[in-house]
DOKOL-638331 format. One record per residue: residue in one letter; x, y, z of N, C-alpha, C in turn; residue number from 1. Coordinates in steps of 0.05 Angstrom, whole numbers. Layout:
residues N
 residuo     nX     nY     nZ    caX    caY    caZ     cX     cY     cZ num
       A      X      Y      Z      X      Y      Z      X      Y      Z NUM
...
end
This chain:
residues 392
 residuo     nX     nY     nZ    caX    caY    caZ     cX     cY     cZ num
       M    726   -272    -52    703   -251    -28    679   -250    -57   1
       E    661   -251    -35    633   -229    -52    642   -206    -59   2
       P    634   -190    -87    637   -169    -95    615   -147    -82   3
       H    627   -123    -85    617   -105    -63    585   -102    -77   4
       P    570    -88    -60    544    -81    -81    553    -52    -89   5
       Q    536    -48   -114    538    -29   -123    526      1   -105   6
       L    542     25   -105    531     41    -88    513     62   -106   7
       D    498     67    -92    483     89   -107    475    115    -87   8
       F    488    130    -86    483    147    -69    465    173    -70   9
       T    445    165    -97    420    183    -97    403    165    -81  10
       N    401    148    -76    377    132    -65    373    139    -35  11
       T    344    172    -42    341    181     -9    333    160      3  12
       A    318    139      0    296    129     11    313    109     35  13
       V    342    110     32    360     99     48    373    124     59  14
       A    381    143     46    395    166     60    377    182     80  15
       F    353    184     83    333    193    108    312    183    117  16
       A    323    150    114    308    130    126    294    136    160  17
       S    316    152    171    312    155    200    297    187    206  18
       K    288    199    183    273    230    180    253    223    188  19
       S    234    234    206    201    236    196    198    262    174  20
       N    169    256    165    170    289    148    171    312    165  21
       A    168    316    187    182    337    193    201    343    199  22
       D    218    321    206    246    322    202    258    338    183  23
       L    251    320    155    252    326    133    247    361    124  24
       R    226    365    136    219    395    128    243    416    144  25
       K    233    411    163    270    424    174    287    432    167  26
       S    304    407    166    327    405    145    327    421    123  27
       Y    301    414    104    298    435     80    304    461     87  28
       W    282    467    100    294    503    110    313    508    120  29
       M    328    493    136    352    498    145    373    502    127  30
       F    370    479    106    396    485     85    394    513     64  31
       R    358    516     62    353    534     51    366    561     59  32
       M    368    567     86    377    588    104    416    590     95  33
       M    418    568    100    449    558     95    457    567     66  34
       N    438    573     48    451    571     31    450    602     17  35
       A    451    623     27    446    647     33    462    659     44  36
       K    482    659     23    505    676     42    504    703     61  37
       W    485    714     48    477    737     63    473    731     94  38
       L    451    715     88    445    711    110    465    696    138  39
       V    485    681    124    496    669    134    523    685    154  40
       D    524    712    138    542    722    141    528    750    162  41
       I    506    752    166    496    764    178    496    745    213  42
       L    479    726    212    486    706    237    511    710    247  43
       S    534    699    238    554    699    244    571    725    260  44
       A    566    746    259    570    768    262    555    773    287  45
       V    527    772    280    510    780    303    508    760    331  46
       A    498    728    324    502    709    340    528    716    365  47
       P    552    716    363    569    715    382    558    735    396  48
       V    554    760    383    548    783    401    523    786    430  49
       A    505    774    413    481    769    431    489    748    457  50
       I    497    728    445    502    711    463    520    723    488  51
       K    540    739    480    559    747    502    544    767    514  52
       L    522    782    504    510    806    515    494    787    532  53
       H    486    761    533    474    748    551    437    746    535  54
       L    435    757    515    411    764    504    395    736    492  55
       P    371    729    498    359    706    500    359    694    470  56
       I    383    679    453    375    678    436    383    645    434  57
       N    394    637    454    392    606    455    375    586    450  58
       W    349    588    445    328    581    445    330    568    416  59
       A    340    596    400    332    598    370    360    585    356  60
       V    378    586    375    402    573    363    400    540    366  61
       K    395    531    387    390    508    395    368    491    372  62
       A    345    510    370    324    499    356    334    491    327  63
       T    351    501    313    356    506    284    385    498    280  64
       V    404    511    277    425    505    265    439    477    288  65
       Y    443    483    322    449    473    335    437    445    333  66
       D    417    439    329    394    428    331    403    402    307  67
       Q    409    417    282    418    404    253    446    386    261  68
       F    460    401    276    491    395    276    503    376    296  69
       C    487    387    322    508    374    348    482    359    357  70
       G    496    340    381    478    314    383    477    325    416  71
       G    479    342    428    464    346    457    490    368    470  72
       E    479    377    503    490    400    510    518    385    528  73
       S    511    354    531    527    334    548    526    307    536  74
       I    539    292    546    553    267    534    519    242    539  75
       A    507    244    558    488    240    566    465    249    542  76
       G    462    269    539    452    288    521    447    277    498  77
       C    473    265    487    471    252    461    468    223    456  78
       E    457    210    476    442    188    469    419    179    452  79
       K    409    198    451    383    199    425    403    193    403  80
       T    421    203    398    436    209    369    451    185    373  81
       I    464    175    386    484    147    392    455    127    380  82
       K    440    132    393    420    100    393    408    105    361  83
       E    397    127    348    388    131    321    403    124    306  84
       L    425    137    311    452    132    295    464    102    289  85
       G    462     81    316    466     57    327    440     43    302  86
       T    423     49    306    399     29    292    402     20    259  87
       Y    413     43    245    425     42    219    452     33    210  88
       Q    464     26    238    497     13    236    509     38    229  89
       I    506     65    238    532     83    237    534     86    267  90
       G    563     87    272    579    103    297    572    123    299  91
       T    575    138    326    582    158    337    611    171    343  92
       I    626    187    335    645    201    350    639    222    361  93
       L    634    216    393    631    236    405    648    264    408  94
       D    645    286    403    657    304    401    659    326    405  95
       Y    671    339    431    676    360    448    683    379    445  96
       S    655    396    425    667    422    408    667    447    427  97
       V    678    445    445    680    478    465    714    489    448  98
       E    709    514    442    734    522    434    743    546    450  99
       G    769    564    446    778    585    445    784    587    478 100
       K    781    567    494    791    567    522    824    580    520 101
       E    832    584    551    852    604    549    870    585    575 102
       S    861    583    594    867    588    627    868    553    627 103
       E    887    548    648    892    516    654    875    510    665 104
       A    849    520    678    832    510    695    809    498    671 105
       E    812    513    650    790    504    624    808    476    614 106
       F    824    485    617    841    461    593    843    434    608 107
       D    852    435    638    836    413    653    816    398    655 108
       A    785    419    651    767    415    646    771    402    621 109
       C    773    408    596    768    399    569    780    369    571 110
       Q    801    365    580    817    340    586    801    320    594 111
       A    788    330    634    773    312    634    745    297    625 112
       E    727    324    607    709    317    592    719    303    571 113
       I    746    301    559    746    284    534    747    260    544 114
       I    769    252    571    761    225    581    746    211    580 115
       R    722    224    595    697    215    597    679    203    566 116
       T    691    217    548    673    207    527    688    180    523 117
       I    714    179    531    731    159    519    710    125    537 118
       E    711    143    567    701    119    583    669    112    573 119
       K    661    131    566    636    128    546    634    102    530 120
       A    654    110    515    646     96    488    670     69    488 121
       K    686     59    517    691     31    514    680     13    515 122
       G    675      1    503    669    -33    504    639    -22    480 123
       D    632      1    472    604      7    462    614      0    425 124
       T    592    -11    416    603    -15    388    593     10    379 125
       R    571     18    389    567     43    372    584     65    368 126
       I    603     78    385    626     91    386    646     87    376 127
       P    655     77    359    683     68    349    710     84    350 128
       F    707    116    349    724    134    353    719    143    373 129
       S    741    165    391    741    186    404    751    205    394 130
       V    759    231    394    770    249    385    772    277    401 131
       F    798    290    398    796    315    411    811    333    387 132
       K    814    366    401    828    376    390    856    385    411 133
       I    876    382    400    900    390    419    898    427    432 134
       T    888    438    413    881    466    424    862    468    446 135
       G    838    446    453    823    442    473    841    439    497 136
       V    861    425    489    878    420    523    902    446    523 137
       V    913    453    503    938    471    501    931    497    488 138
       R    942    517    495    945    541    495    952    547    461 139
       F    936    558    444    948    563    418    980    582    422 140
       G    976    601    428   1004    608    437   1023    600    441 141
       L   1027    582    462   1043    566    470   1054    545    442 142
       L   1035    530    438   1042    521    409   1057    535    385 143
       E   1042    555    379   1057    581    354   1089    581    370 144
       K   1093    586    397   1125    589    400   1135    558    400 145
       V   1123    537    400   1141    522    409   1145    512    372 146
       Q   1130    512    356   1132    506    323   1151    525    305 147
       A   1145    560    324   1172    572    313   1193    574    321 148
       G   1200    557    339   1224    548    351   1234    569    368 149
       T   1213    596    389   1227    608    400   1229    599    433 150
       V   1250    613    434   1266    602    464   1239    600    495 151
       L   1234    588    500   1214    592    520   1226    591    548 152
       T   1215    611    563   1220    624    587   1212    604    605 153
       G   1218    608    630   1221    584    649   1188    573    652 154
       L   1167    590    654   1144    590    652   1132    579    631 155
       D   1146    586    608   1129    568    587   1145    545    585 156
       Q   1162    537    591   1173    507    598   1150    489    611 157
       A   1146    504    628   1130    492    656   1104    486    634 158
       E   1088    498    634   1068    510    624   1064    481    602 159
       W   1087    488    580   1089    465    564   1092    437    569 160
       Q   1105    432    596   1102    408    614   1071    398    614 161
       R   1069    412    624   1040    410    632   1018    405    615 162
       A   1017    419    594   1004    411    564   1016    386    556 163
       Q   1031    379    550   1042    351    545   1028    328    559 164
       A   1022    346    593   1015    315    602    994    308    608 165
       R    977    335    600    944    328    584    947    307    564 166
       V    955    315    539    962    304    513    960    269    520 167
       R    978    268    531    984    242    534    967    231    564 168
       G    958    246    579    944    227    597    916    217    577 169
       I    901    232    559    876    230    538    879    204    530 170
       A    915    208    505    918    178    500    925    157    516 171
       A    941    160    540    941    133    551    908    128    561 172
       A    890    143    568    862    137    572    849    115    549 173
       A    855    129    521    848    113    497    867     87    501 174
       H    887     84    506    903     60    501    884     43    520 175
       A    888     50    554    875     32    568    853     20    561 176
       A    833     47    548    814     26    537    804     15    515 177
       Q    833     13    496    828     -1    478    812     17    452 178
       Q    814     49    458    792     54    443    807     82    417 179
       P    805     76    393    817     96    384    810    122    380 180
       L    830    138    369    830    162    385    839    192    361 181
       F    821    192    355    822    222    334    837    248    345 182
       V    855    249    326    869    281    339    869    297    322 183
       D    841    321    317    844    334    299    862    346    292 184
       A    857    366    264    883    377    247    870    409    251 185
       E    896    426    255    883    451    265    903    468    235 186
       E    913    494    250    923    514    222    949    505    223 187
       S    962    516    195    986    508    182   1008    513    209 188
       W   1006    548    225   1030    543    236   1027    534    263 189
       I   1010    520    275   1006    501    296   1017    471    297 190
       Q   1006    469    269   1006    440    261   1023    420    262 191
       D   1056    435    255   1072    416    257   1080    414    284 192
       A   1081    428    303   1074    427    332   1061    403    347 193
       I   1034    397    330   1015    381    330   1032    350    325 194
       D   1029    355    302   1047    327    296   1069    321    307 195
       G   1082    335    318   1099    323    334   1091    308    362 196
       L   1076    326    378   1063    317    394   1043    280    386 197
       V   1028    282    363   1018    255    361   1041    236    348 198
       T   1060    250    338   1084    220    330   1090    206    366 199
       E   1100    223    377   1109    209    409   1084    200    411 200
       L   1052    203    416   1031    188    431   1029    162    408 201
       M   1039    165    383   1036    133    370   1057    118    370 202
       L   1084    131    379   1111    119    390   1098     99    408 203
       A   1090    107    425   1078    102    455   1056     84    464 204
       F   1038     83    439   1012     77    448   1003     60    420 205
       N   1013     57    397   1012     44    375   1027     22    361 206
       R   1044      9    387   1061    -15    388   1039    -36    369 207
       E   1011    -47    383   1000    -69    381    977    -67    361 208
       A    977    -44    363    939    -34    345    941     -6    347 209
       P    924      2    319    927     33    311    904     38    341 210
       I    913     64    354    898     70    373    900    108    372 211
       V    922    116    362    922    139    367    925    156    326 212
       Y    902    165    318    900    174    294    904    211    285 213
       N    924    216    266    930    246    262    906    245    241 214
       T    909    269    234    892    282    215    907    302    200 215
       I    906    289    172    918    311    151    904    313    130 216
       Q    901    340    127    880    362    114    898    369     85 217
       L    883    353     67    894    349     35    889    376     19 218
       Y    881    392     32    875    419     15    901    432     14 219
       R    923    418     36    959    438     42    964    421     18 220
       H    987    438     -3   1005    417    -26   1025    398    -13 221
       D   1034    407     18   1050    390     24   1041    368     37 222
       R   1023    353     45   1005    336     60   1009    310     46 223
       L   1011    313     23   1004    287     13   1034    272     18 224
       T   1053    288     12   1085    278     17   1088    269     43 225
       Y   1080    282     64   1070    287     87   1064    256    100 226
       L   1050    255     99   1031    227     99   1055    202     93 227
       K   1062    205     70   1086    176     58   1102    180     74 228
       E   1116    204     83   1137    203     99   1131    187    130 229
       A   1108    198    138   1104    192    165   1101    161    167 230
       C   1086    149    146   1077    123    148   1109    105    143 231
       A   1125    114    127   1150    107    134   1166     98    150 232
       A   1164    126    176   1171    126    197   1160    111    213 233
       A   1138    108    213   1123     85    231   1131     59    223 234
       K   1133     53    201   1133     19    190   1170     13    197 235
       A   1187     43    201   1218     34    202   1214     30    240 236
       A   1198     38    247   1198     39    284   1181     29    292 237
       G   1166     18    280   1153    -17    284   1136     -3    298 238
       Y   1117     15    286   1085     16    299   1057     29    282 239
       W   1038     23    289   1020     33    268   1011     56    271 240
       Y   1004     68    241   1005     92    232    975     89    227 241
       G    957    119    245    931    117    239    926    134    231 242
       V    915    148    217    911    171    199    882    170    196 243
       K    868    206    197    844    208    189    849    223    153 244
       L    835    219    140    840    239    118    818    263    117 245
       V    819    287    105    802    302    109    817    322     87 246
       R    795    343     72    801    359     56    815    392     73 247
       G    801    404     91    814    417    101    793    437    113 248
       A    793    454    134    777    473    154    784    495    150 249
       Y    810    509    143    810    531    153    820    551    125 250
       M    823    543    101    822    546     74    825    580     76 251
       E    802    599     84    804    629     80    822    643     98 252
       K    826    627    121    841    643    143    872    639    132 253
       E    881    608    128    903    600    121    922    629     94 254
       R    901    626     76    912    642     47    910    675     51 255
       A    898    687     82    897    706     85    918    716    103 256
       R    925    696    117    949    696    144    973    695    118 257
       A    978    683    108   1003    676     78   1008    705     65 258
       E    977    711     58    990    741     47    993    758     63 259
       E    989    765     86    985    777    104   1010    788    120 260
       M   1030    759    114   1048    759    129   1074    753    112 261
       G   1065    747     83   1088    756     59   1098    720     55 262
       Y   1088    698     64   1098    671     57   1078    658     38 263
       P   1093    635     26   1076    621      6   1056    611     14 264
       S   1027    608      4   1004    600     17   1008    569     16 265
       P    998    560     44   1007    528     40    984    511     30 266
       I    962    520     29    935    520      9    948    513    -26 267
       Q    932    489    -25    928    480    -58    920    502    -79 268
       P    931    511   -103    923    527   -116    896    525   -128 269
       N    881    500   -119    848    491   -129    832    466   -127 270
       K    813    478   -129    797    448   -120    803    420   -128 271
       A    817    420   -158    824    401   -164    845    381   -157 272
       A    866    405   -152    895    394   -140    887    382   -111 273
       S    873    394    -94    862    377    -68    842    353    -80 274
       D    826    357    -90    815    327   -100    842    303   -105 275
       R    854    311   -131    876    292   -136    898    284   -103 276
       D    899    310    -94    920    294    -72    903    270    -56 277
       Y    884    289    -46    859    265    -23    850    242    -45 278
       D    855    235    -64    842    211    -72    874    194    -76 279
       E    896    211    -85    922    191    -84    932    177    -55 280
       A    920    203    -38    923    190      1    908    165      0 281
       L    882    168    -18    865    135    -15    879    120    -18 282
       R    895    122    -50    909     98    -52    930     89    -34 283
       F    946    109    -30    965     97    -16    962     82     12 284
       C    934     98     16    927     84     40    916     46     39 285
       V    906     50     18    896     19     21    920      6      9 286
       E    931     21     -9    964      0    -18    980     -7      9 287
       N    977      3     24    995     -4     48    975     -3     77 288
       I    954    -15     75    939    -22    100    943    -41    118 289
       E    974    -59    107    974    -72    130    988    -63    152 290
       G   1005    -38    152   1013    -24    179   1003      3    180 291
       L    976     12    167    963     24    173    934     14    177 292
       A    923     42    187    891     49    193    879     80    183 293
       V    864     71    170    857     95    156    821    104    158 294
       C    812    125    163    791    141    161    789    159    143 295
       S    768    154    124    766    177    107    734    199    112 296
       G    747    217    119    736    236    132    721    258    106 297
       S    701    245     95    700    259     65    667    261     52 298
       H    663    284     54    637    293     37    631    290      7 299
       N    652    282     -4    655    284    -37    642    258    -44 300
       E    632    255    -65    618    225    -69    639    212    -86 301
       A    660    227    -98    676    210   -114    695    199    -94 302
       S    704    208    -78    722    210    -62    715    179    -50 303
       N    692    185    -44    677    153    -22    667    133    -37 304
       Q    659    129    -67    661    112    -90    688    104    -97 305
       L    712    117    -95    736    115    -99    742     97    -75 306
       L    748    107    -58    752     86    -29    731     52    -28 307
       A    714     58    -31    702     39    -43    705     12    -69 308
       Q    716     26    -86    730     16   -114    759     -2   -100 309
       L    771     11    -86    793      5    -80    797     -1    -64 310
       M    784    -17    -37    776    -36    -22    770    -60    -45 311
       Q    753    -54    -60    739    -80    -75    771    -95    -91 312
       A    784    -79   -102    803    -87   -118    825    -98   -109 313
       K    835    -89    -79    845    -96    -72    841   -128    -56 314
       G    816   -135    -51    803   -158    -45    799   -149    -18 315
       L    789   -134     -5    790   -125     23    758   -126     27 316
       P    750   -142     52    721   -140     62    708   -114     69 317
       M    687   -105     66    673    -79     66    683    -77    105 318
       T    676    -91    107    675    -94    145    712    -89    153 319
       H    725    -83    137    752    -89    149    759    -69    162 320
       P    774    -83    197    775    -61    218    793    -34    215 321
       N    805    -38    192    819    -15    188    812     11    172 322
       I    788     10    162    785     17    139    755     34    148 323
       W    752     54    150    728     74    159    719     96    136 324
       F    694    107    141    680    122    122    673    147    149 325
       A    669    168    144    661    183    161    651    210    156 326
       Q    622    217    163    617    249    154    609    262    175 327
       L    596    285    181    589    303    200    562    292    210 328
       K    553    300    230    520    294    242    510    323    220 329
       G    486    319    212    467    338    201    469    340    174 330
       M    491    333    159    508    335    133    509    307    115 331
       S    501    302     88    514    276     73    500    251     76 332
       D    473    255     97    469    228    103    461    209     77 333
       H    468    220     46    460    203     25    489    186     26 334
       L    509    204     33    536    189     38    532    169     63 335
       S    529    171     88    530    158    115    511    132    102 336
       F    485    142    101    464    115    106    461     93     80 337
       N    482    102     57    477     92     42    507     72     39 338
       L    529     87     52    551     67     62    541     48     70 339
       S    526     58    100    529     32    124    504     20    110 340
       H    492     18     91    467      8     86    472    -19     61 341
       A    504    -11     53    516    -32     35    534    -56     52 342
       G    541    -36     69    550    -60     97    587    -50    101 343
       Y    591    -25     98    615     -9     99    614      7    124 344
       N    645      7    144    641      9    170    639     42    164 345
       V    619     57    173    612     87    177    608     96    202 346
       A    618    119    204    609    132    236    598    163    231 347
       K    586    178    236    580    209    244    603    218    262 348
       Y    611    240    254    619    262    283    599    279    288 349
       V    602    275    320    573    280    335    582    310    354 350
       P    582    330    343    601    354    361    567    359    396 351
       Y    581    359    408    563    366    430    584    392    453 352
       G    560    399    467    571    422    490    552    441    489 353
       P    559    462    510    528    479    511    528    497    494 354
       V    509    513    478    510    522    456    521    547    449 355
       P    537    568    477    551    583    476    571    578    463 356
       S    582    552    481    616    551    474    624    527    448 357
       V    586    513    433    597    507    411    587    535    379 358
       L    572    551    393    582    572    376    600    569    354 359
       P    627    585    360    639    584    334    647    558    322 360
       Y    641    535    328    641    513    311    611    511    300 361
       L    593    521    300    566    520    282    569    549    263 362
       I    586    567    271    587    591    252    608    578    229 363
       R    632    562    241    652    554    218    638    538    195 364
       R    621    520    207    608    497    190    589    518    177 365
       A    576    535    184    552    539    159    571    565    148 366
       Q    598    578    144    613    590    131    627    566    110 367
       E    629    554    120    649    527    107    625    521     81 368
       N    601    513     85    582    499     76    573    514     55 369
       T    576    539     68    562    558     44    583    571     28 370
       S    606    569     31    631    566      9    638    548     -8 371
       I    625    521      1    635    493    -11    613    503    -41 372
       A    620    503    -66    607    509    -88    595    483    -94 373
       G    561    479    -86    541    463    -95    536    441    -70 374
       Q    550    455    -45    542    435    -21    517    436    -17 375
       M    499    459    -13    479    475     -4    465    457    -24 376
       S    462    469    -48    448    456    -61    448    432    -72 377
       R    460    413    -63    464    384    -67    442    367    -44 378
       E    449    385    -17    427    377      1    407    375      5 379
       L    406    410    -12    374    415    -17    351    395    -41 380
       S    379    386    -53    361    374    -80    359    352    -67 381
       L    373    333    -52    359    307    -38    341    298    -20 382
       L    343    322     -6    312    328     14    296    339     -4 383
       L    292    349    -19    268    355    -38    265    335    -55 384
       K    282    316    -63    271    292    -78    261    269    -57 385
       E    267    274    -37    256    252    -21    226    261    -12 386
       R    222    281     -5    195    289      2    176    295    -30 387
       Q    181    294    -47    169    281    -62    165    254    -66 388
       R    183    233    -65    187    211    -65    161    207    -47 389
       R    165    210    -21    143    202      1    104    223    -11 390
       Q    106    236    -16     88    250    -24     71    228    -49 391
       G     89    212    -61     83    201    -85     73    203   -109 392
end
């Protein structure tokens, strides 16, 4: 096998090849704004209220953070992003990012939209994965009850049956289309219930190929063990284990709830512990790739380098169908574009939906990125480097 090319994540000419000079300037000022925590805090407090009061701020949101991180308001509206990423051999993962719904009608509508993303992706090599959040189609409070082992009332049981049917309907559509499907991770106090649902889906639909993927958050101290146990259970039962590895998205909320309710925090004691478990999870997945499919959803340069090195050490091709790298639209283009340029399988999460509905996602994205030490500064320095390079 040919040796893998050396990855250079500092190559900004490749990283920003898709961006015009105007795009570079816009992204630079966007990340400068997000680097100011006080400004993010103000926007996080004011924007939801303004939209709830129907104040005319949609245009401002859409022209700034929405345009940076989202593909459009509909599947059709994402076509430009799909085409642009596809030009650079980067896949699109259409992520219907509507949150906080509560009614059965809203859940049914969300299920129908997710199935439309699967139908859009069917046979389109530019869209390698579909994705959904369980709480998009199941009430959060019901998942809490199921996980806590609360005795369900008759109404609860009927609701749970409808919820399970919606989840299974999405997975059945993915299986019929032979379209791999990610199930996103959520808060620890509903994640066991989600894991149970996803395991049932894998058992039903992952017999011949990895269709359903669970998501494991390695900023939790128990999830490396869970990964190994879940993989062993899949092997014993004769189905493919699909997994998307991420560090995690709810750290502040998790720690605050644990402190408030007096139980041990599920979050790692420090970033080094999260990094250690994440990289160990990558090693485990590559070593067990015969019965496993993995997508590394990471913005960490060292982890992306490690996965590439592990693949080469095991003699796996860069285009191995069951190993993917993924990042979010609008972030870490130096990783996505350089990985793709080198020949690896890469995809971008592309959230979409109406501006008011996607706002919670955008606020969380801004808050997370501001809280990650060095994240915004790294984006800024790379954008500045490319602007200077173009100016000669």
